[in-house]
N, C-alpha and C positions, 0 to 999 in steps of 0.2 A: 680293244682300243677304240676310242671314239674318234671319228673323222672330224676334220676341221669344220665341215659343213654341218654335221650334227651338233658340234660344239656351239656354233653361232646361229643355228636355226631357231631363232627366238620369235615367239608370237608376242607382238606388242599389244598389251592389254589396254594401254592408254595411248592417246595421241599426244605427242610431246607439245607442250605449250610453245607459243611463239618465242618467249624469252628463254626457253630451256632451263627454267629454274635459276636464271642468272641472279646473283646476289650482289647488288651494287655496293653494299657495305664492305665487301671484301676487295673492292677494286684496287685500292692503294696497296694493300698487302700483296695481292697477286702481282702487281707491277714490281714491287720490291723483290719478290721471288724470281721473277723473270730476269731481273738485272743484277741482283747482288748475290743470291745464294743458289744459283742453278748448279746442279751436279754435273760432273764431267760426262756421265752417261746421257743425261737429259740433253745437254748441249750437243753431244755427238749425234744422237738420234734426230734431233731437230734439224741440224744442218745437213745430215746425210740423207734423210728420208722424208721428213714430214713438212718442212717449210716449202713455201712457193708451190703448193699443189703438186708436189713430185709424185704422189701416189694417185693422182687424179681425184683427190679429195682434200678439202680445205680443213686444216687443223689449226687450232688455237692453242697457245701455251698458257699454262697456269691459269686456267679458266675457273672463276668462282661459280659453283653450282650448289644451290641450297646453302648449307653451312660449311661446305668443303671447297677446297681448291684442288682441282684435278690437274695432273701434269699435262696431258694433251687431250683435246676434245674436238671431235668432228661433228658439228651440228647436224649436217645433212643426213648422216647415218646413225646418229645417237651413239657414237663409239667413243669410249674413254680408254686411254692408254696410260697406265701407271708404271713408273719405274721405282722399284723398291731398293732403297739403300740399306745400310747397316742399321739405321734407326728403326726400321720396321721389324727387326728381330724381336723387339720387346713390346710391340704394339699389336700383336696378333688379334686380340679381342676387338680393339678399336678399328683395325683395318677390316675385320669381318663385318662389324656393325656398319661402317662407312660404305662398304661394297654392297651390302644388302639394301641399304637405304637408297643408293644410287640405282641399283637394279629395279627397285620398286617404282622408280620413275620411268622405267622402260629402257634404260641405257644398257648397252653391252659394254663389258669391261674386260680389258686384257691387262695382265700384270707380267712384268719382266723384272728380273734382278738387274742391278747395275752390272754385275759380272757378265751376265748373258749378253747385254747390249754391247759391252765393250769387247768381249771375247768370242761371242758366237753371233755376231751381227747379221750374217747372211741368213741364219735360221730365224732370228727375230724378225727380220725384214720379210722373209717368206710368210711367216705366220700373219703378220700385219696385212700383207697383200692379199692373202687368202681370205682373211676376215673381211676386208673391205669389199672384195669381189662377192663374197657370200651375202653380205648385208645389202649390197647394191642389187643383187638378184632378188633377194627377199623383198626389197622395196618395189621392184618391177612387178612381182607376182601378187603383191597385196594390193 
């Protein structure tokens, strides 16, 4: 079994650009996703753990990066958190492509199912906290 530290011990090949691949063309759509079609799990995770720097890391919701909109993004750590609902059951190839493209920019990506966020929240939160700590330590040593 791979430890959480091994899982997130990423060597960043590239320095992330100042704009973090922000795509202003998706701004309105991301705003709509934040206000109109947010899932119960996303709303819960945002309020319970990620808003207002609760994890000592600033996260943004529904952030346009490249040609995608990611659920949660921490710019300082290059960490993306995705919550997969039932629509992802039929989009495995697209999700893999999307994830590999985002990783190629140097981002770390965590994925959780809606069910895990709602039913195993403590474990999800622990994984997020460990990843944040690991990425912060990595930043210090690099």
